[in-house]
BAZABA-643410 format. One record per residue (C-alpha): x negated, y negated, z negated. Coordinates in Angstrom, 1 decimal, m for minus. Example, Ala and Ser with C-alpha at 12.3 -4.5 7.8 and 13.67 -1.06 7.14 Angstrom:
BEGIN
+--------+--------+--------+
|     xx |     yy |     zz |
+--------+--------+--------+
|  m12.3 |    4.5 |   m7.8 |
|  m13.7 |    1.1 |   m7.1 |
+--------+--------+--------+
//
This chain:
BEGIN
+--------+--------+--------+
|     xx |     yy |     zz |
+--------+--------+--------+
|   14.2 |   m5.4 |  m19.0 |
|   15.2 |   m1.9 |  m20.0 |
|   14.5 |    1.1 |  m17.9 |
|   17.4 |    2.6 |  m15.9 |
|   18.8 |    5.9 |  m17.2 |
|   21.4 |    6.9 |  m14.7 |
|   19.2 |    9.5 |  m13.0 |
|   20.6 |   12.9 |  m11.9 |
|   19.0 |   15.8 |  m13.7 |
|   17.7 |   18.9 |  m11.9 |
|   19.8 |   22.2 |  m12.2 |
|   19.2 |   24.1 |  m15.4 |
|   18.6 |   21.0 |  m17.5 |
|   14.8 |   21.2 |  m16.9 |
|   12.8 |   17.9 |  m16.7 |
|   12.4 |   16.4 |  m13.2 |
|    9.2 |   17.4 |  m11.5 |
|    7.1 |   14.6 |  m10.0 |
|    4.4 |   15.4 |   m7.4 |
|    1.9 |   12.5 |   m7.4 |
|    0.2 |   12.7 |   m4.0 |
|   m3.0 |   10.7 |   m3.4 |
|   m6.4 |   10.5 |   m1.6 |
|   m5.9 |   10.9 |    2.1 |
|   m7.7 |   10.6 |    5.4 |
|   m8.0 |    6.7 |    5.5 |
|  m10.8 |    4.4 |    4.5 |
|   m8.8 |    3.7 |    1.4 |
|   m9.1 |    7.2 |    0.0 |
|  m11.0 |    6.2 |   m3.1 |
|   m8.6 |    3.4 |   m4.0 |
|   m5.7 |    5.8 |   m3.7 |
|   m7.4 |    8.1 |   m6.2 |
|   m7.9 |    5.2 |   m8.7 |
|   m4.3 |    4.1 |   m8.2 |
|   m3.0 |    7.7 |   m8.8 |
|   m5.2 |    8.1 |  m11.9 |
|   m3.4 |    5.0 |  m13.5 |
|    0.1 |    6.4 |  m12.6 |
|   m0.7 |    9.8 |  m14.1 |
|   m1.7 |    8.1 |  m17.3 |
|    1.5 |    6.2 |  m17.4 |
|    4.1 |    8.8 |  m16.5 |
|    6.2 |    9.8 |  m19.5 |
|    5.3 |   13.5 |  m19.9 |
|    8.3 |   14.0 |  m22.4 |
|   10.6 |   13.0 |  m19.5 |
|    8.9 |   14.3 |  m16.4 |
|    6.8 |   17.4 |  m15.4 |
|    3.9 |   16.3 |  m13.2 |
|    2.0 |   18.0 |  m10.4 |
|   m1.1 |   16.1 |   m9.1 |
|   m1.8 |   16.8 |   m5.4 |
|   m4.8 |   15.4 |   m3.7 |
|   m5.5 |   15.1 |    0.0 |
|   m9.1 |   15.3 |    0.9 |
|  m10.8 |   12.9 |    3.3 |
|  m10.5 |   15.7 |    6.1 |
|   m6.8 |   16.3 |    5.4 |
|   m6.7 |   19.3 |    3.2 |
|   m3.9 |   19.3 |    0.5 |
|   m5.5 |   20.4 |   m2.8 |
|   m4.3 |   21.2 |   m6.3 |
|   m6.3 |   18.8 |   m8.5 |
|   m7.2 |   18.3 |  m12.1 |
|   m4.7 |   16.2 |  m14.1 |
|   m7.6 |   14.1 |  m15.4 |
|   m7.0 |   10.3 |  m15.0 |
|  m10.5 |    9.5 |  m16.6 |
|  m12.2 |   11.2 |  m13.7 |
|  m10.2 |    9.2 |  m11.2 |
|  m11.5 |    5.7 |  m12.2 |
|  m14.2 |    3.7 |  m10.7 |
|  m17.3 |    4.4 |  m12.8 |
|  m20.5 |    2.4 |  m12.6 |
|  m19.6 |    1.3 |   m9.1 |
|  m19.1 |    4.9 |   m8.0 |
|  m15.8 |    5.6 |   m6.1 |
|  m13.9 |    8.8 |   m6.9 |
|  m12.7 |   11.3 |   m4.4 |
|  m10.3 |   14.2 |   m4.2 |
|  m13.1 |   16.8 |   m3.5 |
|  m14.5 |   16.0 |   m6.9 |
|  m11.1 |   16.8 |   m8.5 |
|   m9.9 |   19.7 |   m6.5 |
|   m9.6 |   23.0 |   m8.4 |
|  m10.8 |   25.0 |   m5.5 |
|  m12.9 |   24.3 |   m2.4 |
|  m10.8 |   26.5 |   m0.3 |
|   m7.3 |   26.5 |   m1.8 |
|   m4.4 |   24.5 |   m0.3 |
|   m1.0 |   23.2 |   m1.2 |
|    1.9 |   23.6 |    1.1 |
|    5.0 |   21.5 |    0.8 |
|    8.4 |   23.0 |    1.8 |
|    9.4 |   22.6 |    5.3 |
|   12.9 |   23.8 |    4.7 |
|   15.3 |   21.1 |    3.4 |
|   17.2 |   23.8 |    1.4 |
|   14.1 |   24.5 |   m0.7 |
|   11.8 |   22.4 |   m2.7 |
|    9.3 |   25.0 |   m3.8 |
|    5.6 |   24.1 |   m3.5 |
|    3.2 |   26.9 |   m2.7 |
|   m0.6 |   27.2 |   m3.5 |
|   m2.7 |   29.4 |   m1.2 |
|   m6.3 |   30.6 |   m1.2 |
|   m8.1 |   32.8 |    1.3 |
|   m7.6 |   36.6 |    0.6 |
|   m5.0 |   35.9 |   m2.1 |
|   m1.3 |   36.2 |   m2.4 |
|    0.4 |   32.7 |   m2.2 |
|    1.3 |   31.4 |   m5.6 |
|    4.7 |   29.5 |   m6.1 |
|    4.1 |   26.3 |   m8.1 |
|    7.8 |   25.7 |   m8.6 |
|   10.2 |   23.1 |   m7.3 |
|    9.4 |   19.4 |   m6.8 |
|   12.2 |   17.0 |   m7.3 |
|   10.4 |   13.7 |   m6.2 |
|    7.1 |   12.8 |   m4.6 |
|    5.2 |    9.7 |   m5.7 |
|    3.0 |    9.0 |   m2.7 |
|    0.1 |    6.9 |   m3.8 |
|   m1.7 |    6.9 |   m0.5 |
|   m3.0 |    3.7 |    1.0 |
|   m3.6 |    3.1 |    4.7 |
|   m3.1 |    5.3 |    7.7 |
|   m1.9 |    9.0 |    7.3 |
|    0.1 |    8.2 |    4.2 |
|    1.3 |    4.6 |    3.8 |
|    2.2 |    4.2 |    7.4 |
|    5.3 |    6.4 |    7.7 |
|    3.6 |    9.6 |    8.5 |
|    3.9 |   11.1 |    5.1 |
|    7.3 |    9.6 |    4.7 |
|    8.4 |   11.5 |    7.9 |
|    7.1 |   14.7 |    6.6 |
|    9.0 |   14.2 |    3.3 |
|   12.2 |   13.3 |    5.3 |
|   11.9 |   16.6 |    7.2 |
|   11.3 |   18.5 |    4.1 |
|   14.3 |   16.9 |    2.4 |
|   12.3 |   15.8 |   m0.7 |
|   13.1 |   12.3 |   m2.3 |
|   10.0 |   10.0 |   m2.6 |
|    9.1 |    6.7 |   m4.1 |
|    9.0 |    3.6 |   m1.8 |
|   10.0 |    2.6 |    1.7 |
|   11.1 |    4.9 |    4.5 |
|    9.5 |    5.6 |    7.8 |
|   10.3 |    2.4 |    9.7 |
|    9.5 |    0.0 |    6.9 |
|    6.3 |    1.9 |    6.1 |
|    5.2 |    1.8 |    9.7 |
|    6.0 |   m1.9 |   10.1 |
|    4.3 |   m2.8 |    6.7 |
|    1.1 |   m1.0 |    8.0 |
|    0.9 |   m2.7 |   11.4 |
|    0.0 |   m6.3 |   11.0 |
|    1.1 |   m7.2 |   14.5 |
|    4.5 |   m5.8 |   14.4 |
|    5.0 |   m6.9 |   10.8 |
|    4.5 |  m10.5 |   12.0 |
|    6.8 |  m10.0 |   15.0 |
|    9.5 |   m8.7 |   12.5 |
|    9.0 |  m11.6 |   10.2 |
|    9.2 |  m14.1 |   13.1 |
|   12.4 |  m12.6 |   14.4 |
|   13.9 |  m13.2 |   10.9 |
|   12.8 |  m16.7 |   10.7 |
|    9.9 |  m16.2 |    8.3 |
|    6.9 |  m18.5 |    8.8 |
|    3.7 |  m16.7 |    9.9 |
|    0.3 |  m18.1 |   10.8 |
|   m1.3 |  m18.1 |   14.3 |
|   m2.7 |  m14.7 |   15.4 |
|   m3.9 |  m12.9 |   18.6 |
|   m4.1 |   m9.2 |   19.2 |
|   m6.7 |   m7.2 |   21.0 |
|   m5.3 |   m3.8 |   22.1 |
|   m7.5 |   m0.8 |   22.5 |
|   m7.5 |   m0.7 |   26.3 |
|   m8.2 |   m4.4 |   26.5 |
|  m11.5 |   m4.1 |   24.7 |
|  m12.4 |   m0.7 |   26.3 |
|  m11.6 |   m1.7 |   29.9 |
|  m12.6 |   m5.4 |   29.9 |
|  m14.3 |   m6.7 |   26.7 |
|  m15.3 |  m10.0 |   28.4 |
|  m11.5 |  m10.8 |   29.1 |
|  m10.7 |   m9.8 |   25.5 |
|  m13.5 |  m12.0 |   24.2 |
|  m12.4 |  m14.9 |   26.3 |
|   m8.9 |  m14.6 |   24.9 |
|  m10.2 |  m14.9 |   21.3 |
|  m12.5 |  m17.9 |   22.3 |
|   m9.4 |  m19.6 |   23.8 |
|   m7.5 |  m19.0 |   20.7 |
|  m10.2 |  m20.5 |   18.6 |
|  m10.3 |  m23.5 |   21.0 |
|   m6.7 |  m24.1 |   19.9 |
|   m6.8 |  m23.2 |   16.2 |
|  m10.5 |  m23.7 |   15.3 |
|  m13.2 |  m21.6 |   13.8 |
|  m13.8 |  m19.8 |   11.6 |
|  m11.5 |  m16.8 |   12.5 |
|  m10.7 |  m13.6 |   10.6 |
|  m11.1 |  m10.3 |   12.7 |
|   m9.2 |   m7.5 |   11.2 |
|   m8.1 |   m3.9 |   11.9 |
|   m4.5 |   m4.1 |   12.7 |
|   m3.5 |   m1.1 |   10.5 |
|   m5.8 |   m1.0 |    7.5 |
|   m5.9 |   m2.3 |    4.0 |
|   m8.0 |   m3.1 |    0.9 |
|   m9.8 |   m5.6 |    3.2 |
|  m11.7 |   m2.8 |    5.0 |
|  m13.2 |   m3.8 |    8.3 |
|  m12.4 |   m7.6 |    7.9 |
|  m15.0 |  m10.2 |    9.1 |
|  m15.0 |  m13.9 |    8.9 |
|  m16.3 |  m15.2 |   12.2 |
|  m17.8 |  m18.7 |   12.4 |
|  m18.6 |  m18.9 |   16.2 |
|  m18.5 |  m16.8 |   19.3 |
|  m21.9 |  m15.2 |   18.6 |
|  m20.5 |  m13.1 |   15.8 |
|  m17.4 |  m11.9 |   17.7 |
|  m18.5 |   m8.7 |   19.2 |
|  m20.1 |   m7.4 |   16.0 |
|  m16.8 |   m8.3 |   14.0 |
|  m14.6 |   m6.5 |   16.6 |
|  m16.8 |   m3.4 |   16.5 |
|  m16.7 |   m3.4 |   12.7 |
|  m12.9 |   m3.7 |   12.8 |
|  m12.7 |   m0.9 |   15.3 |
|  m14.4 |    1.5 |   13.0 |
|  m11.2 |    1.5 |   11.1 |
|   m8.6 |    0.9 |   13.9 |
|   m8.8 |    0.6 |   17.7 |
|   m6.2 |   m2.2 |   17.6 |
|   m7.5 |   m5.6 |   16.3 |
|   m5.7 |   m8.6 |   15.1 |
|   m7.4 |  m12.0 |   15.0 |
|   m6.1 |  m14.7 |   12.6 |
|   m6.6 |  m18.3 |   12.3 |
|   m8.0 |  m19.7 |    9.0 |
|   m5.1 |  m21.1 |    6.9 |
|   m6.3 |  m23.7 |    4.4 |
|   m4.4 |  m23.5 |    1.2 |
|   m3.9 |  m21.3 |   m1.9 |
|   m3.4 |  m17.6 |   m1.8 |
|   m0.2 |  m16.6 |   m3.6 |
|    1.3 |  m13.1 |   m4.1 |
|    4.7 |  m12.0 |   m5.3 |
|    6.1 |   m8.6 |   m6.2 |
|    9.4 |   m7.3 |   m5.2 |
|   11.0 |   m4.4 |   m7.0 |
|   14.4 |   m2.7 |   m6.1 |
|   17.0 |   m2.7 |   m8.8 |
|   20.4 |   m1.0 |   m8.7 |
|   21.9 |   m4.4 |   m7.7 |
|   19.3 |   m5.1 |   m5.1 |
|   15.7 |   m6.3 |   m4.7 |
|   14.3 |   m8.9 |   m7.1 |
|   11.0 |  m10.9 |   m7.1 |
|    8.6 |  m11.2 |   m9.9 |
|    6.8 |  m14.2 |  m11.0 |
|    4.1 |  m15.1 |   m8.4 |
|    0.4 |  m14.8 |   m9.0 |
|   m2.5 |  m16.9 |   m7.4 |
|   m5.8 |  m15.4 |   m6.2 |
|   m8.4 |  m18.1 |   m6.9 |
|  m11.3 |  m18.7 |   m4.5 |
|  m14.1 |  m16.2 |   m5.2 |
|  m17.4 |  m17.9 |   m5.5 |
|  m19.6 |  m14.8 |   m5.2 |
|  m17.9 |  m13.5 |   m1.8 |
|  m17.2 |  m15.2 |    1.5 |
|  m13.5 |  m14.2 |    1.0 |
|  m11.4 |  m11.9 |   m1.1 |
|  m12.9 |   m8.7 |    0.3 |
|  m13.1 |   m5.1 |   m0.9 |
|  m16.1 |   m5.8 |   m3.3 |
|  m14.3 |   m8.8 |   m4.9 |
|  m11.1 |   m6.8 |   m5.3 |
|  m12.3 |   m3.5 |   m6.6 |
|  m16.0 |   m3.5 |   m7.6 |
|  m16.4 |   m7.0 |   m9.1 |
|  m12.7 |   m7.1 |  m10.2 |
|  m12.0 |  m10.6 |   m9.2 |
|   m8.9 |  m11.5 |  m11.3 |
|   m5.8 |  m13.4 |  m10.3 |
|   m3.9 |  m15.9 |  m12.2 |
|   m0.5 |  m14.7 |  m13.5 |
|    1.8 |  m16.5 |  m13.4 |
|    0.6 |  m18.9 |  m10.6 |
|    0.4 |  m22.6 |  m11.5 |
|    3.3 |  m23.6 |   m9.2 |
|    6.2 |  m26.1 |   m9.7 |
|    9.7 |  m24.6 |  m10.3 |
|   10.6 |  m25.4 |   m6.7 |
|    7.5 |  m23.7 |   m5.3 |
|    8.1 |  m20.6 |   m7.5 |
|   11.7 |  m20.4 |   m6.4 |
|   10.8 |  m20.7 |   m2.7 |
|    8.0 |  m18.1 |   m2.7 |
|   10.3 |  m15.6 |   m4.6 |
|   13.0 |  m16.2 |   m2.1 |
|   10.6 |  m15.6 |    0.9 |
|    9.3 |  m12.5 |   m0.8 |
|   12.8 |  m10.9 |   m1.0 |
|   13.6 |  m12.0 |    2.6 |
|   10.4 |  m10.2 |    3.8 |
|   11.4 |   m7.1 |    1.8 |
|   14.8 |   m7.2 |    3.5 |
|   13.4 |   m8.1 |    7.0 |
|   11.3 |   m5.0 |    7.1 |
|   14.1 |   m2.7 |    5.6 |
|   11.8 |   m1.9 |    2.6 |
|   12.8 |    0.1 |   m0.4 |
|   11.4 |    0.6 |   m3.9 |
|    8.5 |   m1.9 |   m4.0 |
|    6.5 |   m4.4 |   m2.1 |
|    3.8 |   m7.0 |   m2.7 |
|    4.2 |  m10.0 |   m0.5 |
|    1.1 |  m12.2 |    0.2 |
|    1.4 |  m15.8 |    1.2 |
|   m0.7 |  m18.9 |    1.8 |
|    0.6 |  m22.2 |    0.3 |
|   m0.8 |  m24.6 |    2.8 |
|   m2.1 |  m28.0 |    2.0 |
|    1.0 |  m29.4 |    3.7 |
|    3.1 |  m27.7 |    1.0 |
|    4.6 |  m25.0 |    3.3 |
|    4.5 |  m21.3 |    2.4 |
|    3.4 |  m19.0 |    5.2 |
|    3.7 |  m15.2 |    4.7 |
|    0.5 |  m13.3 |    5.5 |
|    1.6 |   m9.7 |    5.0 |
|    3.4 |   m7.2 |    2.9 |
|    2.1 |   m4.1 |    1.3 |
|    4.6 |   m1.3 |    0.9 |
|    2.3 |    0.6 |   m1.5 |
|    0.2 |   m2.0 |   m3.3 |
|   m2.7 |   m1.4 |   m5.6 |
|   m1.1 |    0.1 |   m8.7 |
|   m3.7 |    0.1 |  m11.5 |
|   m2.7 |   m1.7 |  m14.7 |
|   m5.0 |   m4.5 |  m13.7 |
|   m3.8 |   m4.8 |  m10.0 |
|   m1.7 |   m7.7 |   m9.2 |
|    1.6 |   m6.0 |   m8.5 |
|    1.9 |   m4.4 |  m12.1 |
|    0.5 |   m7.6 |  m13.7 |
|    3.2 |   m9.7 |  m12.1 |
|    5.9 |   m7.4 |  m13.3 |
|    4.4 |   m7.2 |  m16.7 |
|    4.7 |  m11.0 |  m16.9 |
|    8.3 |  m10.6 |  m15.7 |
|    9.2 |   m8.3 |  m18.4 |
|    8.6 |   m4.8 |  m17.0 |
|    5.8 |   m2.9 |  m18.6 |
|    3.5 |   m0.7 |  m16.6 |
|    5.2 |    2.5 |  m17.9 |
|    8.6 |    1.1 |  m17.3 |
|    7.6 |    0.1 |  m13.8 |
|    6.5 |    3.8 |  m13.0 |
|    9.6 |    5.1 |  m14.6 |
|   12.0 |    2.8 |  m12.7 |
|   10.4 |    3.7 |   m9.3 |
|   10.7 |    7.5 |  m10.0 |
|   14.3 |    7.1 |  m11.1 |
|   15.2 |    5.1 |   m8.1 |
|   13.8 |    7.7 |   m5.9 |
|   15.6 |   10.5 |   m7.7 |
|   18.9 |    8.7 |   m7.1 |
|   18.1 |    8.1 |   m3.3 |
|   19.0 |   10.9 |   m0.8 |
|   16.7 |   11.6 |    2.1 |
|   17.8 |   11.1 |    5.7 |
|   18.1 |    8.3 |    8.2 |
|   17.6 |    4.9 |    6.4 |
+--------+--------+--------+
//
């Protein structure tokens, strides 16, 4: 598939300027840095000017080194924006006036320095305070185009409870789940615990206890009996006060990428995540440290492949997504597909499942990055 070329050019004939924003305040800070490093390596510098902006773990926006090698996981050490920031005190300010796209750099005791206009933001943040609609809302107010889904779709894609409610309302199959809201656990943990035990009596042990609004498998526990429930809930609450409890679905883990083309969203070939023998489930260590690898394309029948691709596009449309989505499914032993969740800003390194699925579908990694930037440049900001 060839890259799209009908992108409007900035005034004056200059190259479009792309601000790659990464890091952030969530527990997925390091994964965001790794993802941004891969994107910085792939952006065509003959076609775009690039401005790397990192958000530290405490929320400071920093001008960072444009050095993808320092943004990779090295010897099991996770990178951070603090290691890349050009100054420990300097800060980057996005425009707050929709009539201006000029980015400004400030340092204590110094005159603010204009860094020039930004034409599009590539937000590589994962998790809360970035992937959940908060950054998207800021960019909408600023009038700056950006890659990926808007405020509503980003928020829905981050909250596992409301994501499942949206899917159900659109007739998409989801697995059994229960929610523990913050006040339930804080005011009456015994009642919340009883609710989960009753859920397990109906659907069986083990259960998966998860933060409702987190990713990269942070805070997830597999619970085999009531004795492990409190510890699992407290672990999940370290990442999010709202908890979702899911029944174990017996089957194969299948993923499918969705990418927005000019004529609408299309699905990639699907992939399969095989069982991980060194881990209890596909957790953070398996994904990012030990680099457990998926199978692309997934060994499915033609009918199964067509079905999961159809469901992936339906999920993309149900949540009003834009740009890109990775949709995760279970293929049950009964032969039915059940959607587990979508990720509106999936892992994006060249070895991540989303780019690998599109590589197998005929879109190379650099083409994928370029296609997303061009789609964002064509899209106007405002209500979506």
